N, C-alpha and C positions, 0 to 999 in steps of 0.2 A: 529423449526428453529435450524440449526446447530450452533455450537460455532462460526464458521467462518462467517456465514451469520449474526449472532447477532453482531459480531464485526464490520462488514461493516455497518450494520444498525445504530449502535451507532456512528460510524465515520461520517455518513451522518447527524445525528442529531446534533452532536457537531459542525459540520461545519456551520450549520445554525446560530449558536450563536456567536455573536461578542465578548461577554465577557466570561471569564472562567466559567466552571461548577463545583460547589462544589461537592466533593466526596460524601458528605452526602446525596445528592439528587439522587444519582445513586443506583439502586437496587443491591442486592448481585450478581445477574447474570451479570449485566452490569459492576460491579467492577471486576468480574472474566475475562470477555472478554477484559477489558481495558488493561490487560497484553499483549494480542496479538497485540493490536494497538501500545502499547509502544515498543514491540519488533520490530515492523516495523518502529519505529520512526515517526509514524503518529501523535502521541499526545505528548504533553509536559506538565510537571507539572509546575504550576504557583506559584509564591510567593503570599501569602495572608497576610492581616493584622491580626496578632495574637491577637489583642485587640478585634476583632469582629469576630463572626462566625454565619453561618446560623443556625437558631433554629432547632435542630434535631427532634423536635416533630411536629411543624406545617410546617416546611420547606418553610415558606413564609417570615418571618422577620429575619433580622440580629440583634443580641444582643451583648452587651458587655460581654466579658469573665471575670469571677471573679473566684478567687481561694479560696477554703475553705479546708485548710489542704493540703492533697495530691490530692484532687478532683478538677476538673474544671467544671464550670457551665456557661451556656448561660443565660444572663438576658434578656429574651424575653418580650416585652411589652404586648403581648397577653397571653403567657403561663406561665409567671413567671420564676423561676429558673429551668432550665432543665440541667441534667447531660450531659456532653460533652465528647465524645471519642476524644482523640488527633488526630485521623485520619480525624476528621471533618474539620480540618484546611486546608486540601489539596484541590486543585482545578486543573482542567485539561482543556486544549483547544487544538484544532487541530493545528498542525504545518502546516500552509498554504503553506509555501515554499516546504516542503517535499511532501505534497499532490499534488501540481502542478507538481513537478518533477516526481512523480509516474504516474500521469495521462498522462503526455507527453510520458513517456516510453510505457504506454499501447496503446497509439495511434500512436506510432512510429514517433513522431514529432522530426525532426532533432535538435540536441543539439545547433546548431548555431542560431536557431531562438530564438529571445528574448521574454521574458515575460514582459508585460506592464500592470500596473493597470489603468483601464479605469476610475473608480470612486470607492469610498469606497465600498468594498464588491463585486466588479466585476473586473475580470482580462481577458486580452487577452493572452492566453497561447501558441499560435502558429497557424500553418496551417496544417490541415489534408487534403492532396491533394489540391484541389482548395478552400476548405472551411476554413474560419477563425474559430478557436475554442475559445469559451468564457466560462469562469467558473464564476458562481455567487453563492452567499450564498442562494439565494431563487429566485423563478420565479417572485415574486413580485418586487424584486430589478430590474429585467430586464424590467418589464412593466413600472416601474417608470422612466426609462432612455432610452426611444426609440431612441432619437437622438444620444446619445453616442454609442449605440449598432450599429446603422446604419453606423456611421463614422468608426467603427472598421472593417467593411467589408460588401460588398454587399451580400455575401453568408456567413452565419454563423451557426455553430452548438453551441447550448446553453446547457451547462451542469449545472444542479442544482439538489439539493435534491428534492424529491417530496413534494408538499405542504401538510400540515396536513388537510386542509379543502378540501372537495370534490367539486370541481368546474371545469367547462370547461376551458381549457387553449388554447387560440388562439393567437399564436405569429404572424401568417401571413407569407406568402411567402416573401423572400426565406429563412426564419429562420427555423431551425430544432431543436426541443427540445429533448435532451437526458437525461431522468431522471437518476440521478447518482445512485440511489438505484437499478435500473433495468439493466442499460447498462454497469455497472462495477461490478466487483466481486473480492474478495480476493482469490487467489489460489497460492500455492507455495511460500507464503511469499511476494507476490507482487500483485498489482492491475492489473486486466485483463479487456479488453474491449470485450463486446459481442454485435455485431451489432443488431439493432432492426430488428425484423422479422425473426431472426435465431432461433436456439434452445434456450431453457431456459438457463439461466446463468450456473447453475450447470451441465446440460447435455452437453452444448457446450464445457465447459472447460474440463469436465471429458473425453469426447470423444477425444478431441485433445491430452490430456495428457496420455491417456491409454498406458500402456507398450506394445510395438509391437516388437521391436528389443532388446531382452533380457530385461534389466531394463529400456531401453529408449523408448520414444514415437516414432512414425513414423518419425517425423521431427527432432528428437534428441534434442528438446528444453526442455524436461522434463525427470527426472530420478527418479525412485522409488527404495529406499534403506531402508531395514528394520533397518539398523544401524543408520538411521537419524530420530530423534524423532519429527521433525517439519513438517512432511508431505512430499509431492512430492517436488523435487528440480527443480527450474526453471533456465535454463542456458541462457547465452547471445548467440548471433549469432556466435561469434568467438569460444566460448567454445563448442557449439554444433558441429561446424565444426571440431574441434579437435577430439571429440568422434566419429564423423561419419567417419573420416579418419582412426582412429584406428580400428573401426568396419570393414571397408572395407579391412583392412590388415588381417582380420580373425585370429587374435591372433598371427601373426608372428611378431617377434621383428624387428623394423625398426629404423633407425637413426632419430634424431630430425629434421634434414634437410628434409628428405623425408616426415615425418609426417606433418611438417609445409607447405611444398610444396603442398601436397595433400589437406590440409585444405584451402589453399589459403591465408595464413596470413604470415607476415614477423615477426619473432621473433627468438631469439636464441634457445629457448626450449619451449615445450608446457606448462610447469608449470608456465611460466610468465603470462599466461592469466588467471590463477586461483588464483593468489596472492590476499590476502585480504588487502586492504589499511588501514592505521591506523584509518581513520575516520569511517571505516565500521567494525571495530573489534567488535565482539559480536552481529552483525546483522545476524539473521538466513539466510537471503537471500544470503549473500556473504559467510558466513561460510559454508553454505550447498554446494555451488559450489566447494569450496576448499575440503570439505569432500568427495565429489563425485570423484574428481581427485585422492585424496589420497587412496580411497578405491578401485577404479577400474583400475587404471593404474599401471602397473609394470615397474619399471625402473632399468636397469642394469647400475649402475653408472660407472663401470669400462669400459664397452664396449660402453657406450653412446647410449643404445638401449631402445626403448619404445614399450610396447605391452599391450594388454588388453585381459586377459584370457577368459572373458565372451563372446568374439567375436569369439572364436575358434569354427569351425563347419565344 
């Protein structure tokens, strides 16, 4: 399993848990991929009680922390005194608001549609075409609240992580279950949706994002740059329209007005659509978009002209 796939599997697991997960219970590999989720702002570190910590040995009981000189120990009822790494005090949980926001982007749910909590652990996150989209921490939560689910919409798509136990899942018509682990995928620093019955997640995303027009995918939504260390860059619709317009000009310098007119967007200059907002500073998704513009677009400040040399042909 790739690091990206492992990161998404961990995200799905953490989402099923209503309480924070101690760092100590995560494997070394999971702690490594946790950095990718943190970079996407999908997880957040939680404050924990420094007087108690999960026993590093049995990972079942919490014990009082005692200090002996410079060393820290967990006083576990079962294991006795166990040496504690300071990192054991950390705990993580999914940022549910951020997860919902990214899932809505993946499904192209309009921003004006509101999110509503149906009950604890179940949210109505919008409408995908004519179907209500419901997110839940587990399929069991959905089965326990049939009336609430029905009230949310006659036709509904239910998104939950796959259950750990192997059992048949029958929601009944007209509900559609979308296993989060299989129908969504991390690519280009964001969550992507892969419809059931299409190509496997990796194949579908790789095919769509493959470079066709120079460094760009066929739809100009993806950019491949060796200078960007975080993988393929995913662009917004407006940003892809800018690059497509510059590509159509075949490397010829054009004014900002002509570029924006060709792209179909109203703005003083193309760079406005690539600015990184203060709240997104350091986020690879947005920094990558800005990097792509800086790397690929040549600007003649004196003449006010824009061009893209990789489009010359």
